[in-house]
Each structure stands twice: as structure tokens, then as C-alpha cells.
One Martini backbone bead per residue (centre of mass of N, CA, C, O) as a GRO file, in nm:
protein
  199
    1UNK     BB    1   1.563  18.386  -0.694
    2UNK     BB    2   1.237  18.306  -0.628
    3UNK     BB    3   1.066  18.229  -0.375
    4UNK     BB    4   0.845  18.007  -0.268
    5UNK     BB    5   0.525  18.028  -0.202
    6UNK     BB    6   0.352  17.913   0.044
    7UNK     BB    7   0.095  17.718   0.084
    8UNK     BB    8  -0.139  17.750   0.337
    9UNK     BB    9  -0.247  17.453   0.318
   10UNK     BB   10   0.023  17.297   0.406
   11UNK     BB   11  -0.034  17.324   0.718
   12UNK     BB   12  -0.312  17.118   0.688
   13UNK     BB   13  -0.188  16.979   0.419
   14UNK     BB   14  -0.058  16.652   0.326
   15UNK     BB   15   0.132  16.465   0.064
   16UNK     BB   16   0.202  16.105  -0.014
   17UNK     BB   17   0.366  15.836  -0.086
   18UNK     BB   18   0.327  15.505  -0.019
   19UNK     BB   19   0.415  15.232   0.118
   20UNK     BB   20   0.395  14.858   0.165
   21UNK     BB   21   0.353  14.834   0.449
   22UNK     BB   22   0.190  14.648   0.737
   23UNK     BB   23   0.191  14.844   0.928
   24UNK     BB   24   0.048  15.054   1.101
   25UNK     BB   25  -0.198  15.261   0.965
   26UNK     BB   26  -0.116  15.524   1.159
   27UNK     BB   27   0.121  15.560   1.006
   28UNK     BB   28   0.280  15.743   0.754
   29UNK     BB   29   0.414  15.577   0.518
   30UNK     BB   30   0.678  15.642   0.399
   31UNK     BB   31   0.903  15.667   0.178
   32UNK     BB   32   1.238  15.566   0.061
   33UNK     BB   33   1.235  15.831  -0.011
   34UNK     BB   34   1.050  16.090   0.013
   35UNK     BB   35   0.718  16.152  -0.153
   36UNK     BB   36   0.567  16.417  -0.249
   37UNK     BB   37   0.241  16.580  -0.290
   38UNK     BB   38   0.067  16.804  -0.438
   39UNK     BB   39  -0.224  16.980  -0.438
   40UNK     BB   40  -0.235  17.003  -0.748
   41UNK     BB   41  -0.214  16.700  -0.799
   42UNK     BB   42  -0.477  16.633  -0.651
   43UNK     BB   43  -0.663  16.806  -0.837
   44UNK     BB   44  -0.606  16.615  -1.092
   45UNK     BB   45  -0.789  16.390  -0.912
   46UNK     BB   46  -1.028  16.582  -0.771
   47UNK     BB   47  -0.881  16.687  -0.511
   48UNK     BB   48  -1.000  16.917  -0.278
   49UNK     BB   49  -0.871  17.225  -0.106
   50UNK     BB   50  -0.865  17.383   0.223
   51UNK     BB   51  -0.820  17.671   0.437
   52UNK     BB   52  -0.949  17.716   0.763
   53UNK     BB   53  -1.135  17.850   1.053
   54UNK     BB   54  -1.183  17.631   1.311
   55UNK     BB   55  -1.260  17.839   1.550
   56UNK     BB   56  -1.491  17.981   1.331
   57UNK     BB   57  -1.716  17.801   1.165
   58UNK     BB   58  -1.989  17.951   1.220
   59UNK     BB   59  -1.865  18.248   1.085
   60UNK     BB   60  -1.729  18.163   0.819
   61UNK     BB   61  -1.720  18.301   0.512
   62UNK     BB   62  -1.568  18.085   0.345
   63UNK     BB   63  -1.754  17.852   0.409
   64UNK     BB   64  -2.016  17.981   0.305
   65UNK     BB   65  -1.923  18.006   0.020
   66UNK     BB   66  -1.866  17.712  -0.042
   67UNK     BB   67  -2.146  17.608   0.020
   68UNK     BB   68  -2.298  17.779  -0.191
   69UNK     BB   69  -2.139  17.700  -0.451
   70UNK     BB   70  -2.171  17.362  -0.377
   71UNK     BB   71  -2.435  17.281  -0.210
   72UNK     BB   72  -2.394  17.262   0.112
   73UNK     BB   73  -2.676  17.206   0.322
   74UNK     BB   74  -2.546  16.983   0.503
   75UNK     BB   75  -2.454  16.926   0.857
   76UNK     BB   76  -2.212  16.747   1.056
   77UNK     BB   77  -2.067  16.545   1.316
   78UNK     BB   78  -1.752  16.363   1.367
   79UNK     BB   79  -1.611  16.138   1.611
   80UNK     BB   80  -1.289  15.989   1.615
   81UNK     BB   81  -1.269  15.757   1.886
   82UNK     BB   82  -1.273  15.529   2.132
   83UNK     BB   83  -1.484  15.702   2.320
   84UNK     BB   84  -1.711  15.796   2.076
   85UNK     BB   85  -1.709  15.527   1.906
   86UNK     BB   86  -1.900  15.292   1.823
   87UNK     BB   87  -1.730  15.024   1.735
   88UNK     BB   88  -1.439  15.115   1.666
   89UNK     BB   89  -1.271  14.886   1.543
   90UNK     BB   90  -1.472  14.819   1.318
   91UNK     BB   91  -1.485  15.097   1.187
   92UNK     BB   92  -1.186  15.139   1.114
   93UNK     BB   93  -1.183  14.896   0.923
   94UNK     BB   94  -1.401  15.006   0.731
   95UNK     BB   95  -1.266  15.273   0.648
   96UNK     BB   96  -0.997  15.101   0.541
   97UNK     BB   97  -1.161  15.014   0.313
   98UNK     BB   98  -1.176  15.008  -0.001
   99UNK     BB   99  -1.367  15.283  -0.163
  100UNK     BB  100  -1.677  15.428  -0.265
  101UNK     BB  101  -1.881  15.697  -0.391
  102UNK     BB  102  -2.169  15.866  -0.544
  103UNK     BB  103  -2.050  16.097  -0.379
  104UNK     BB  104  -1.919  16.329  -0.224
  105UNK     BB  105  -1.647  16.375   0.009
  106UNK     BB  106  -1.680  16.591   0.300
  107UNK     BB  107  -1.408  16.725   0.502
  108UNK     BB  108  -1.376  16.901   0.818
  109UNK     BB  109  -1.120  16.986   1.029
  110UNK     BB  110  -1.158  17.095   1.379
  111UNK     BB  111  -1.003  16.840   1.502
  112UNK     BB  112  -0.721  16.710   1.481
  113UNK     BB  113  -0.648  16.395   1.279
  114UNK     BB  114  -0.590  16.247   0.945
  115UNK     BB  115  -0.627  15.983   0.685
  116UNK     BB  116  -0.639  16.011   0.331
  117UNK     BB  117  -0.666  15.764   0.091
  118UNK     BB  118  -0.550  15.767  -0.260
  119UNK     BB  119  -0.561  15.713  -0.597
  120UNK     BB  120  -0.395  15.710  -0.868
  121UNK     BB  121  -0.355  15.645  -1.198
  122UNK     BB  122  -0.141  15.397  -1.102
  123UNK     BB  123  -0.249  15.289  -0.812
  124UNK     BB  124  -0.128  15.467  -0.608
  125UNK     BB  125  -0.078  15.559  -0.290
  126UNK     BB  126  -0.213  15.846  -0.124
  127UNK     BB  127  -0.136  16.046   0.148
  128UNK     BB  128  -0.371  16.250   0.343
  129UNK     BB  129  -0.306  16.500   0.570
  130UNK     BB  130  -0.545  16.606   0.809
  131UNK     BB  131  -0.586  16.910   0.973
  132UNK     BB  132  -0.659  17.159   1.147
  133UNK     BB  133  -0.842  17.345   0.881
  134UNK     BB  134  -0.892  17.117   0.691
  135UNK     BB  135  -1.032  17.072   0.354
  136UNK     BB  136  -1.198  16.793   0.186
  137UNK     BB  137  -1.258  16.667  -0.160
  138UNK     BB  138  -1.406  16.381  -0.272
  139UNK     BB  139  -1.480  16.235  -0.546
  140UNK     BB  140  -1.685  16.074  -0.714
  141UNK     BB  141  -1.541  15.743  -0.760
  142UNK     BB  142  -1.312  15.732  -0.562
  143UNK     BB  143  -1.061  15.559  -0.433
  144UNK     BB  144  -1.072  15.494  -0.071
  145UNK     BB  145  -0.956  15.590   0.265
  146UNK     BB  146  -0.953  15.571   0.639
  147UNK     BB  147  -0.748  15.710   0.912
  148UNK     BB  148  -0.590  15.739   1.178
  149UNK     BB  149  -0.360  15.854   1.366
  150UNK     BB  150  -0.160  15.842   1.657
  151UNK     BB  151  -0.376  16.041   1.807
  152UNK     BB  152  -0.678  15.918   1.791
  153UNK     BB  153  -0.810  16.201   1.660
  154UNK     BB  154  -1.129  16.331   1.523
  155UNK     BB  155  -1.302  16.631   1.411
  156UNK     BB  156  -1.573  16.636   1.176
  157UNK     BB  157  -1.713  16.791   0.916
  158UNK     BB  158  -2.003  16.708   0.739
  159UNK     BB  159  -2.087  16.738   0.395
  160UNK     BB  160  -2.389  16.807   0.200
  161UNK     BB  161  -2.604  16.736  -0.069
  162UNK     BB  162  -2.846  16.736   0.109
  163UNK     BB  163  -2.890  16.446   0.208
  164UNK     BB  164  -2.740  16.218   0.390
  165UNK     BB  165  -2.490  16.016   0.224
  166UNK     BB  166  -2.322  15.685   0.329
  167UNK     BB  167  -2.219  15.478   0.082
  168UNK     BB  168  -2.019  15.207   0.067
  169UNK     BB  169  -1.812  15.071  -0.210
  170UNK     BB  170  -1.640  14.820  -0.241
  171UNK     BB  171  -1.387  14.685  -0.380
  172UNK     BB  172  -1.536  14.626  -0.664
  173UNK     BB  173  -1.708  14.928  -0.864
  174UNK     BB  174  -1.673  14.990  -1.183
  175UNK     BB  175  -1.988  14.999  -1.286
  176UNK     BB  176  -2.043  15.256  -1.179
  177UNK     BB  177  -2.123  15.571  -1.284
  178UNK     BB  178  -1.925  15.723  -1.094
  179UNK     BB  179  -1.668  15.571  -1.182
  180UNK     BB  180  -1.677  15.624  -1.486
  181UNK     BB  181  -1.672  15.931  -1.460
  182UNK     BB  182  -1.406  15.953  -1.307
  183UNK     BB  183  -1.227  15.818  -1.521
  184UNK     BB  184  -1.293  16.013  -1.750
  185UNK     BB  185  -1.209  16.287  -1.596
  186UNK     BB  186  -0.913  16.179  -1.437
  187UNK     BB  187  -0.762  15.928  -1.573
  188UNK     BB  188  -0.785  15.966  -1.902
  189UNK     BB  189  -0.680  16.226  -1.888
  190UNK     BB  190  -0.391  16.439  -1.948
  191UNK     BB  191  -0.368  16.682  -1.725
  192UNK     BB  192  -0.387  16.978  -1.874
  193UNK     BB  193  -0.662  17.065  -1.693
  194UNK     BB  194  -0.642  17.188  -1.422
  195UNK     BB  195  -0.776  17.252  -1.123
  196UNK     BB  196  -0.885  17.507  -0.906
  197UNK     BB  197  -0.886  17.432  -0.576
  198UNK     BB  198  -0.954  17.745  -0.464
  199UNK     BB  199  -1.223  17.844  -0.620
   0.00000   0.00000   0.00000
């Protein structure tokens, strides 16, 4: 039997189905027994991911290549922690409201860690743990939310196509064209033509 070669992305990105508990949102919320979700399964939902060199993001050729290929012309940084984010408690609550955007949400974790939760085709929550070196792209129209983990700190590069737009549309916003397009592309399809997430 040939041992499975571990995907290097799995060192900085992990995903699993969440339990239904109302405990602290920053806890892992694993089901019992744990049910992990592969990065390929995430790609079938349109969620793309990479492992990059977070210590050298200014000069990283891989990041440059991704930005060129995907048209990410604008970047800035966002630090989420009680000391750095004004109105921290209120912002964290807002980030954790289920919402969608009409553009991709691109986050590259250069320090710390946090959770991006996304819905699968059956409306189950999948928790995606993004750690230093992990980059994630949530497609336009996917319902999702964000929270810190118990370390209470993340520094993320935010990437945008053109001017930065970050307008959350809290659920329900199923009438938006971005949502309809997402449902058509990723929810209603048979899943037979998975996207190569590392392409």
C-alpha cells in the first residue's frame, strides 16, 4: 500500500464539520467523533486554498503569481485582537453573523490563526482553521462567518480585485446575483468536475 502523501496545505489549513453547541464560538466545535473535511472537498464548494511563505510575503514569488493570475491588485492588512481592533467585541459579533459578499473574500494569514465557517451543500457548517501561511479564497455568494480561535489574534493580508470592497449582506440575501451564481455553480452542480485548488 502506498502511503498517502500529505498535502502541505494541511499544515496551515484544516477543516471539519461543526457540532451544534452554543459554547464559546472560539472553541474548535468538533463533532463527536470528529469529521474532517478535505481541502479538495472545500474546493468543490468553491473555497480555494494555498500554503505560502508568511515570513517572506513581500518577496514571495508564489504569492506574486497568484495575485497576477487572479487579478488581486490591492492589498492591505487587518489585525484582529482586543488590543488592535476598535470596538473589538462588536466587530467580532458582526464577523460571526452569517453573511455573504458580492466579491471574493481573500485572506492570507501572516500571523496568528482564526476560523472561517462556510456552509456545505446540505447547509451544514464546515469550520476552516487558517493558520500562519494559509491563504483562503471564499467565492462571491457563499454564506460564511469568521471568528478568532482561543489565541485571540490574527494578522491577515486582505486582497482585492481593484478597489477594496467589503460589504457584508447578512443572511438571507438569496436574491442577489452573486448568490444565484454561486448556487448555480457550486450547490446545484453534481460535484463531478472539482476545481484544482492549487492551480
